[in-house]
N, C-alpha and C positions, 0 to 999 in steps of 0.2 A: 345435585351434584353429588348424593349418596344414592345409592340402590336400596331398597327394602331389604332388610335381612330376613331371610327366608328357612334359614336353617335351624334357628331356634337358639343360635348363641349370641353373644353380646358384642361382635365384631361387625364394626360398619364397612361397607365396601365403597369404595371412592373410586369414580372414574377420574382418570387424568386428564387434566385441560392442558392441551398444548398452548404454550405462550404465544400470543400473536407479535410477530414482528422480530422474534429473537435472531432469526438468521440476519435480518436487516441491520439490527445492532450489531452484531458480530462483524458482517461486512463492512458497514461504516465505521467501526473501530479500526479494522485492519487498515481500511484506507487512509485513515487520520495518521495511524501509525507510519505508513509508507510516505505519507505526506511530510511527515516530519524529516523523515531520511531525506526525501527530496529536499527540503528547506536547506539542510545542513550541506547536502552536495552542491547547490548553487551557491552557497556561501563561499566553499572552498573553490569551486570552478572560477567564482569571480575575484578571488584572492590570487589566481594565478596571471592574471594581467595581461593574458594571451588573445590575440585576435582570433585566432582559430578556434578557441573555446566559447567564443562570445555567442557564435550562431547556435551552438549545441545548448548552451545556458539559457540563451532566448526561448528557445523550443521548450526546454524542461519548464521555465517559468510560466508559459503559455498551457503546458499539460496542468501544472499544479493549480493555477487558477481556475482552470476549468473544472478540476475536480471538486475545489472548493464551492464553487458558484452550485455544482450539481448537489454537494452535500447539504448546502445552506437552501436549496429549494426542495429536496427530499427526493430520494431515488428509489426506484423498486429494486427487488433482490438481483433480477436479471441484470440490469444495468450497472449495480453496484459491482456485482460479480466480475462483469466485463471490464470495469473501469479498473478494480483489483488485479486483474490478470494483464491488462496492458502496463499498469504502472509497474509492477513486479517484473514483466518481461523487459521494461524499459531500464530496470536497475541491473537486470542480468547482463544486458547489452552494453553497459559502460564501458567495460575493459577493452572490448572490440572497437567501440567507436574511439575511444581514447587513442589506442594503437593506429587507428587509420588516419585521425587527425594530426597527431603528433607522433610518427613513426619511431623516433629515437627515444623519446621522453614519456609517450603515453603509458608503457607497461609500469615503469617507475611510478608515474603519477597515479596511476590507478591503484598500486599497491598502497601508496602514502594515503592516497584519500581512504582507503578501507581501513586502514589502520586508525587513521583519525576520526572517521565514523564509527569503528566498532563493528563493522558489517563485513560480510563477504558477497560480493556482488553475484558470484556464481552459485549462492545459495537460493537466489531468488529465481 
């Protein structure tokens, strides 16, 4: 772990050892944070009791379950990064999807959900 000191002083030279899996831990942590937002979003969408949103909500549940299973089974960095990008893109698209499903109510519903979740979909 240290190199031999050849300069005659008492300072030891240390090589940096890269932490194994630190990127995977970060990716998994970000994915878990996104899943929390998705969980809360699903609850809010279920509370609307709108048939048009049921299909969207069911699709979100399928995505969340798939991500959780992947996390439980262990994912590599590449797969984890792809999942994070997909989940972030999904959140980014929520306002557009709400507008298309509920043309009159969608924009206000999107804003209301953002306030309740404390997020801005456009930042994803």
